[in-house]
C-alpha positions as CSV (number, residue, x, y, z in Angstrom):
1,M,-22.0,-42.1,30.1
2,D,-24.0,-42.0,33.3
3,M,-22.8,-44.3,36.2
4,L,-25.1,-46.8,37.7
5,H,-25.4,-46.2,41.4
6,I,-25.4,-49.2,43.9
7,D,-26.1,-48.7,47.5
8,Q,-24.1,-51.7,48.9
9,A,-20.4,-51.7,49.2
10,V,-18.8,-53.9,46.7
11,I,-15.8,-56.3,47.8
12,V,-13.3,-57.2,45.2
13,E,-9.9,-59.0,45.2
14,G,-7.6,-56.4,43.9
15,K,-6.8,-52.9,42.6
16,Y,-7.3,-53.7,39.0
17,D,-10.7,-55.1,39.8
18,K,-11.6,-51.8,41.5
19,I,-10.4,-49.9,38.6
20,K,-12.5,-51.9,36.2
21,L,-15.7,-51.6,38.4
22,S,-15.1,-48.0,39.0
23,S,-15.7,-47.3,35.3
24,I,-19.1,-49.1,35.4
25,I,-20.7,-48.5,38.8
26,D,-20.8,-45.7,41.4
27,A,-20.3,-47.5,44.7
28,V,-18.0,-48.0,47.5
29,I,-15.5,-50.6,46.2
30,I,-13.3,-52.3,48.8
31,P,-10.3,-54.5,47.6
32,T,-9.3,-57.4,49.8
33,N,-5.8,-57.4,48.4
34,G,-6.2,-61.2,47.8
35,F,-5.5,-63.3,50.9
36,K,-4.0,-60.4,52.8
37,V,-7.6,-59.7,54.1
38,F,-7.4,-62.8,56.2
39,K,-5.1,-61.0,58.6
40,D,-6.0,-57.3,57.8
41,K,-8.1,-56.3,60.9
42,E,-8.6,-52.8,59.6
43,T,-10.1,-53.8,56.2
44,L,-12.3,-56.3,57.9
45,K,-13.7,-53.8,60.3
46,V,-14.6,-51.7,57.3
47,I,-16.3,-54.6,55.6
48,R,-18.2,-55.5,58.7
49,Y,-19.2,-51.9,59.1
50,F,-20.7,-51.8,55.5
51,A,-22.3,-55.3,56.0
52,E,-24.3,-53.8,58.9
53,K,-25.0,-50.3,57.4
54,T,-25.7,-51.0,53.6
55,G,-25.0,-54.7,53.1
56,I,-22.1,-55.8,50.9
57,I,-21.7,-57.5,47.6
58,I,-18.9,-59.9,47.2
59,L,-17.6,-60.1,43.5
60,T,-14.5,-62.2,43.4
61,D,-12.9,-64.1,40.5
62,S,-14.5,-67.4,39.7
63,D,-11.4,-69.5,40.4
64,A,-10.4,-71.4,43.5
65,A,-8.8,-68.4,45.2
66,G,-11.9,-66.3,44.7
67,F,-14.1,-68.9,46.3
68,K,-11.7,-69.2,49.3
69,I,-12.0,-65.4,49.8
70,R,-15.8,-65.6,49.6
71,S,-15.9,-68.5,52.2
72,F,-13.6,-66.6,54.5
73,L,-15.7,-63.3,54.4
74,K,-18.9,-65.3,55.0
75,G,-17.4,-66.6,58.3
76,A,-15.8,-63.4,59.2
77,V,-18.9,-61.2,58.8
78,K,-21.3,-62.2,61.5
79,N,-24.0,-59.4,61.2
80,G,-25.4,-57.6,58.2
81,K,-26.3,-58.7,54.8
82,I,-24.0,-60.4,52.2
83,T,-25.0,-60.8,48.6
84,N,-22.8,-62.9,46.3
85,V,-22.3,-62.0,42.7
86,Y,-20.7,-64.4,40.5
87,I,-19.0,-63.9,37.1
88,P,-19.2,-66.9,34.6
89,D,-16.2,-69.0,33.7
90,I,-14.7,-67.3,30.8
91,F,-11.2,-68.5,29.6
92,G,-8.6,-66.1,28.5
93,K,-5.8,-63.7,29.6
94,E,-6.0,-60.1,30.9
95,K,-4.2,-57.7,28.6
96,R,-1.8,-56.6,31.4
97,K,-0.7,-60.1,32.1
98,A,2.1,-62.0,30.3
99,A,0.2,-65.4,30.8
100,P,-3.1,-66.6,32.0
101,S,-4.0,-67.3,35.6
102,K,-3.3,-70.9,37.0
103,E,-6.8,-72.0,36.0
104,G,-6.9,-70.1,32.8
105,K,-10.0,-68.1,33.7
106,L,-10.5,-64.3,33.4
107,G,-10.8,-62.4,36.6
108,V,-13.2,-59.6,37.2
109,E,-10.8,-57.1,35.6
110,G,-11.0,-59.0,32.4
111,I,-14.8,-59.4,32.0
112,E,-16.8,-57.2,29.8
113,K,-19.1,-54.6,31.2
114,D,-22.3,-56.0,30.0
115,I,-21.5,-59.5,31.5
116,I,-20.6,-57.9,34.9
117,L,-23.8,-56.0,34.9
118,E,-25.8,-59.2,33.9
119,A,-24.1,-60.8,36.9
120,F,-25.4,-58.0,39.1
121,R,-28.9,-58.4,37.8
122,K,-29.0,-62.2,38.2
123,A,-28.1,-61.7,41.9
124,G,-31.0,-59.3,42.3
125,I,-28.9,-56.2,42.7
126,Q,-30.8,-53.1,41.6
127,A,-28.5,-50.5,40.1
128,E,-30.1,-47.2,39.2
129,D,-29.0,-44.0,37.6
130,K,-28.6,-41.4,40.2
131,S,-26.2,-39.0,38.5
132,G,-26.6,-35.5,39.5
133,D,-28.9,-36.7,42.4
134,R,-26.6,-36.2,45.3
135,D,-24.5,-33.4,46.9
136,P,-21.3,-35.3,47.7
137,I,-18.9,-34.6,50.5
138,T,-15.5,-33.5,49.0
139,R,-11.9,-33.1,50.1
140,I,-12.6,-29.3,50.1
141,D,-15.3,-29.9,52.8
142,L,-12.8,-31.8,54.8
143,Y,-10.4,-28.9,54.6
144,E,-12.9,-26.2,55.4
145,L,-14.2,-28.0,58.4
146,G,-10.7,-28.7,59.7
147,F,-10.4,-32.3,59.0
148,S,-7.4,-31.8,56.8
149,G,-4.6,-29.3,56.3
150,G,-4.8,-28.0,59.8
151,S,-2.6,-28.2,62.8
152,N,-5.4,-30.1,64.6
153,S,-6.7,-32.1,61.7
154,S,-5.4,-35.4,62.7
155,A,-7.0,-35.2,66.1
156,L,-10.4,-34.0,64.6
157,R,-10.3,-36.9,62.1
158,K,-9.8,-39.3,64.9
159,K,-12.8,-37.8,66.6
160,L,-14.9,-38.2,63.5
161,L,-13.9,-41.7,62.9
162,A,-14.5,-42.7,66.5
163,E,-18.0,-41.0,66.2
164,L,-18.8,-43.3,63.4
165,D,-17.0,-46.3,64.9
166,L,-14.5,-46.6,62.1
167,P,-10.8,-47.4,62.2
168,E,-8.6,-44.4,62.7
169,L,-6.1,-45.7,60.1
170,L,-8.5,-45.1,57.2
171,T,-7.2,-43.0,54.4
172,T,-8.8,-39.8,53.3
173,T,-10.2,-41.4,50.2
174,G,-11.6,-44.4,52.2
175,M,-13.2,-42.0,54.7
176,L,-14.8,-39.9,52.0
177,D,-16.3,-43.1,50.4
178,I,-17.9,-44.1,53.7
179,L,-19.1,-40.7,54.5
180,N,-20.8,-40.4,51.1
181,T,-22.5,-43.6,51.8
182,L,-23.8,-42.7,55.2
183,M,-24.9,-39.1,54.7
184,D,-25.3,-36.2,52.5
185,R,-23.4,-32.9,52.7
186,S,-25.6,-31.0,55.0
187,E,-25.7,-34.0,57.4
188,F,-21.9,-34.0,57.4
189,Y,-21.8,-30.4,58.4
190,A,-24.1,-31.0,61.3
191,L,-21.9,-33.9,62.5
192,A,-18.8,-31.8,62.1
193,E,-20.4,-29.0,64.2
194,K,-21.1,-31.7,66.9
195,I,-17.5,-32.8,66.8
196,H,-16.2,-29.3,67.1
197,G,-18.4,-29.0,70.3
198,G,-20.9,-26.7,68.7
199,E,-18.3,-24.2,67.7
200,G,-17.5,-25.8,64.2
201,K,-17.7,-24.0,61.0
202,T,-20.8,-23.9,59.0
203,E,-21.6,-23.6,55.2
């Protein structure tokens, strides 16, 4: 089944929400890890970055905790575009949980795909099929360009992240997500050459 591509980064509460959405949409998905985001400066910096570059979509649960996180992010993100997507109140229990949540409502992870897509449509989010339309940057590219697996890779990654004004503690997966949002593979190779001082590897 083709994935639906969404340009904006999608902010969710937890890893199970991310897993659920990853089966439905092709997008950068950033979990807040619940209330931990309130003090997580690195995650907030990434969220602010995407708010300015692509805009962000906030898709939290429809309970009090989810609305508290939405409110916090609205205040924490000063620049850029925020779109709120709301799932309906559906009462029940996720399969992996022994008991329902405090308010008895299903979270994002427990909502059916069609309901989630309808929530995106109601918020005016245009998802389009772009399968096979891009030439993504991969871990192999990072290795071939010296950003992983080499004696100088750590220093080169720091230069790359500094060039993009991103936190140096980003994981490789997080970095790939951002790179594939910002540029295509050929643009990445050009940027890598610049970081290597004009002496970097080319395709």
